[in-house]
LUMLUMNU-680458 format. One record per residue (C-alpha): residue number from 1; residue in one letter; x, y, z. Coordinates in pm, 1 decimal. Layout:
// LUMLUMNU-680458
<keza k="NUM" r="a" east="X" north="Y" up="Z"/>
...
END
This chain:
// LUMLUMNU-680458
<keza k="1" r="m" east="-2058.7" north="-1887.5" up="-567.9"/>
<keza k="2" r="n" east="-1697.0" north="-1704.3" up="-636.8"/>
<keza k="3" r="l" east="-1791.3" north="-1375.7" up="-665.5"/>
<keza k="4" r="y" east="-1565.1" north="-1051.4" up="-817.4"/>
<keza k="5" r="v" east="-1555.8" north="-731.9" up="-615.2"/>
<keza k="6" r="d" east="-1493.7" north="-365.5" up="-676.5"/>
<keza k="7" r="s" east="-1403.9" north="-79.6" up="-426.7"/>
<keza k="8" r="s" east="-1840.6" north="-13.5" up="-401.2"/>
<keza k="9" r="i" east="-1881.3" north="-316.6" up="-242.8"/>
<keza k="10" r="l" east="-1645.2" north="-332.4" up="31.7"/>
<keza k="11" r="l" east="-1648.7" north="65.1" up="103.0"/>
<keza k="12" r="r" east="-2049.7" north="15.9" up="169.8"/>
<keza k="13" r="f" east="-1912.5" north="-203.7" up="471.6"/>
<keza k="14" r="v" east="-1626.2" north="-30.4" up="601.6"/>
<keza k="15" r="l" east="-1831.2" north="231.2" up="584.4"/>
<keza k="16" r="g" east="-2117.8" north="165.7" up="718.1"/>
<keza k="17" r="q" east="-2287.0" north="286.5" up="426.3"/>
<keza k="18" r="a" east="-2669.8" north="85.9" up="383.5"/>
<keza k="19" r="d" east="-2805.9" north="-80.6" up="100.1"/>
<keza k="20" r="r" east="-2443.7" north="-340.4" up="185.2"/>
<keza k="21" r="f" east="-2470.9" north="-585.5" up="-38.5"/>
<keza k="22" r="l" east="-2458.8" north="-908.5" up="210.1"/>
<keza k="23" r="g" east="-2431.2" north="-1193.4" up="-50.3"/>
<keza k="24" r="l" east="-2043.7" north="-1056.0" up="1.0"/>
<keza k="25" r="l" east="-2053.6" north="-1215.0" up="339.6"/>
<keza k="26" r="q" east="-2122.2" north="-1555.6" up="230.7"/>
<keza k="27" r="a" east="-1931.1" north="-1592.5" up="-97.2"/>
<keza k="28" r="s" east="-1718.1" north="-1847.3" up="-171.9"/>
<keza k="29" r="r" east="-1423.5" north="-1649.5" up="-243.0"/>
<keza k="30" r="c" east="-1384.9" north="-1253.3" up="-312.0"/>
<keza k="31" r="i" east="-1209.3" north="-1237.0" up="-574.5"/>
<keza k="32" r="s" east="-1063.1" north="-873.0" up="-743.1"/>
<keza k="33" r="s" east="-739.9" north="-690.3" up="-886.2"/>
<keza k="34" r="t" east="-494.6" north="-563.0" up="-687.8"/>
<keza k="35" r="l" east="-652.9" north="-190.2" up="-729.8"/>
<keza k="36" r="l" east="-928.5" north="-302.4" up="-490.7"/>
<keza k="37" r="e" east="-664.4" north="-184.0" up="-254.2"/>
<keza k="38" r="v" east="-552.0" north="100.0" up="-354.0"/>
<keza k="39" r="e" east="-941.5" north="280.4" up="-417.5"/>
<keza k="40" r="c" east="-1021.2" north="138.6" up="-79.1"/>
<keza k="41" r="l" east="-742.3" north="315.4" up="64.4"/>
<keza k="42" r="r" east="-744.6" north="599.2" up="-89.0"/>
<keza k="43" r="a" east="-1075.2" north="703.6" up="-94.2"/>
<keza k="44" r="l" east="-1020.5" north="643.7" up="339.4"/>
<keza k="45" r="d" east="-716.4" north="925.3" up="299.1"/>
<keza k="46" r="r" east="-994.6" north="1107.3" up="132.5"/>
<keza k="47" r="a" east="-1218.6" north="1097.0" up="409.2"/>
<keza k="48" r="q" east="-950.8" north="1128.2" up="718.8"/>
<keza k="49" r="l" east="-812.8" north="1483.7" up="476.4"/>
<keza k="50" r="s" east="-1189.7" north="1611.1" up="434.5"/>
<keza k="51" r="r" east="-1255.6" north="1502.4" up="768.3"/>
<keza k="52" r="v" east="-1580.2" north="1399.0" up="741.4"/>
<keza k="53" r="y" east="-1509.5" north="1134.4" up="1007.0"/>
<keza k="54" r="d" east="-1316.2" north="1154.8" up="1337.7"/>
<keza k="55" r="d" east="-928.2" north="950.6" up="1369.5"/>
<keza k="56" r="d" east="-1168.4" north="648.6" up="1537.8"/>
<keza k="57" r="e" east="-1419.2" north="642.7" up="1305.9"/>
<keza k="58" r="i" east="-1075.4" north="649.4" up="1025.0"/>
<keza k="59" r="a" east="-903.0" north="395.9" up="1224.8"/>
<keza k="60" r="a" east="-1192.0" north="167.4" up="1288.8"/>
<keza k="61" r="q" east="-1229.3" north="225.6" up="910.7"/>
<keza k="62" r="h" east="-880.7" north="104.6" up="787.5"/>
<keza k="63" r="g" east="-888.8" north="-205.8" up="1044.8"/>
<keza k="64" r="a" east="-1218.5" north="-277.0" up="856.3"/>
<keza k="65" r="a" east="-1068.2" north="-270.4" up="531.9"/>
<keza k="66" r="y" east="-824.6" north="-445.0" up="580.3"/>
<keza k="67" r="h" east="-1027.7" north="-664.5" up="780.7"/>
<keza k="68" r="l" east="-1187.2" north="-762.4" up="412.2"/>
<keza k="69" r="l" east="-893.7" north="-726.2" up="159.9"/>
<keza k="70" r="r" east="-739.5" north="-1021.1" up="388.7"/>
<keza k="71" r="r" east="-1106.1" north="-1161.6" up="215.3"/>
<keza k="72" r="t" east="-1020.7" north="-1121.1" up="-94.6"/>
<keza k="73" r="d" east="-817.1" north="-1293.9" up="-362.2"/>
<keza k="74" r="l" east="-618.3" north="-1017.4" up="-489.6"/>
<keza k="75" r="v" east="-472.0" north="-1069.6" up="-847.1"/>
<keza k="76" r="e" east="-217.8" north="-924.5" up="-975.9"/>
<keza k="77" r="l" east="-256.0" north="-615.2" up="-1340.0"/>
<keza k="78" r="t" east="-152.6" north="-883.1" up="-1585.8"/>
<keza k="79" r="g" east="-100.7" north="-744.9" up="-2021.3"/>
<keza k="80" r="s" east="-447.8" north="-892.9" up="-2118.8"/>
<keza k="81" r="v" east="-584.1" north="-758.5" up="-1821.2"/>
<keza k="82" r="l" east="-526.2" north="-423.3" up="-1931.7"/>
<keza k="83" r="g" east="-497.6" north="-504.0" up="-2356.4"/>
<keza k="84" r="r" east="-940.0" north="-614.5" up="-2265.9"/>
<keza k="85" r="a" east="-957.3" north="-369.3" up="-2053.4"/>
<keza k="86" r="a" east="-848.5" north="-130.9" up="-2249.6"/>
<keza k="87" r="a" east="-1063.8" north="-304.0" up="-2605.8"/>
<keza k="88" r="p" east="-1396.2" north="-111.3" up="-2709.9"/>
<keza k="89" r="l" east="-1725.5" north="-203.6" up="-2486.6"/>
<keza k="90" r="p" east="-2069.5" north="-259.9" up="-2525.0"/>
<keza k="91" r="v" east="-2117.9" north="2.0" up="-2264.7"/>
<keza k="92" r="a" east="-1888.9" north="373.9" up="-2146.5"/>
<keza k="93" r="l" east="-1743.5" north="368.3" up="-1892.2"/>
<keza k="94" r="g" east="-1450.2" north="456.1" up="-1682.4"/>
<keza k="95" r="t" east="-1084.0" north="354.7" up="-1667.5"/>
<keza k="96" r="l" east="-1052.8" north="141.0" up="-1324.2"/>
<keza k="97" r="d" east="-1415.6" north="29.8" up="-1426.7"/>
<keza k="98" r="a" east="-1263.2" north="-109.8" up="-1748.5"/>
<keza k="99" r="i" east="-957.6" north="-264.4" up="-1589.1"/>
<keza k="100" r="h" east="-1254.4" north="-455.5" up="-1307.7"/>
<keza k="101" r="l" east="-1461.3" north="-547.4" up="-1602.2"/>
<keza k="102" r="a" east="-1094.7" north="-629.7" up="-1748.0"/>
<keza k="103" r="t" east="-981.5" north="-912.1" up="-1482.8"/>
<keza k="104" r="a" east="-1327.1" north="-1031.4" up="-1429.9"/>
<keza k="105" r="q" east="-1343.4" north="-1098.2" up="-1771.0"/>
<keza k="106" r="v" east="-1051.5" north="-1344.7" up="-1732.9"/>
<keza k="107" r="l" east="-1080.8" north="-1470.9" up="-1424.3"/>
<keza k="108" r="r" east="-1419.0" north="-1585.1" up="-1579.6"/>
<keza k="109" r="d" east="-1261.7" north="-1710.7" up="-1885.9"/>
<keza k="110" r="r" east="-942.8" north="-1915.4" up="-1779.9"/>
<keza k="111" r="r" east="-1070.1" north="-2024.8" up="-1415.6"/>
<keza k="112" r="y" east="-1362.6" north="-1937.1" up="-1277.7"/>
<keza k="113" r="p" east="-1633.0" north="-2006.5" up="-1530.2"/>
<keza k="114" r="e" east="-1963.7" north="-1935.7" up="-1280.5"/>
<keza k="115" r="l" east="-1749.5" north="-1551.0" up="-1188.2"/>
<keza k="116" r="q" east="-2010.3" north="-1342.5" up="-1089.4"/>
<keza k="117" r="l" east="-1967.7" north="-938.3" up="-991.0"/>
<keza k="118" r="a" east="-2065.8" north="-739.5" up="-721.8"/>
<keza k="119" r="t" east="-2072.3" north="-401.1" up="-728.3"/>
<keza k="120" r="h" east="-2254.6" north="-64.2" up="-631.9"/>
<keza k="121" r="d" east="-2163.2" north="73.9" up="-968.5"/>
<keza k="122" r="l" east="-2454.7" north="109.4" up="-1196.3"/>
<keza k="123" r="a" east="-2196.8" north="208.1" up="-1528.9"/>
<keza k="124" r="l" east="-1993.2" north="-102.5" up="-1408.8"/>
<keza k="125" r="a" east="-2332.2" north="-325.7" up="-1372.2"/>
<keza k="126" r="r" east="-2427.2" north="-249.5" up="-1742.2"/>
<keza k="127" r="a" east="-2134.2" north="-365.7" up="-1876.9"/>
<keza k="128" r="g" east="-2197.1" north="-633.9" up="-1741.6"/>
<keza k="129" r="r" east="-2437.1" north="-791.3" up="-1752.1"/>
<keza k="130" r="a" east="-2399.4" north="-672.6" up="-2138.5"/>
<keza k="131" r="l" east="-2073.3" north="-889.7" up="-2090.5"/>
<keza k="132" r="g" east="-2312.3" north="-1185.2" up="-1974.2"/>
<keza k="133" r="f" east="-2203.9" north="-1150.5" up="-1550.8"/>
<keza k="134" r="a" east="-2418.1" north="-1221.2" up="-1295.4"/>
<keza k="135" r="v" east="-2495.9" north="-940.2" up="-1114.5"/>
<keza k="136" r="h" east="-2522.8" north="-771.1" up="-785.3"/>
<keza k="137" r="g" east="-2474.8" north="-556.5" up="-538.7"/>
<keza k="138" r="a" east="-2696.5" north="-278.6" up="-820.8"/>
END
């Protein structure tokens, strides 16, 4: 299974949260936008600065994040992705989620016709379903 993943999927693994989408571990290919790395590392930085986790936990979480990021094919943002993200959508969606969805659409159209979407974000899941994606995690 080719799986497009957003940061909510990786962060539940990295932070050891409940209800992780275990299909991530069985995917033959995980793909995401380069936004994934930025979003995950910013979330860990915020957690560290707010002292939610101690230094050892943060170090382990960074290691886990880099491990999962190395397993993920990261796709650069392009003009066609950004153009599609700016286009009207059938549901309300924030900017970063729209970029993730547009990246997944471009990948599905051009390279992976059976690409599936993994997210724990309810708005992104709703938008993905509205555009014909099989959605996991939400």
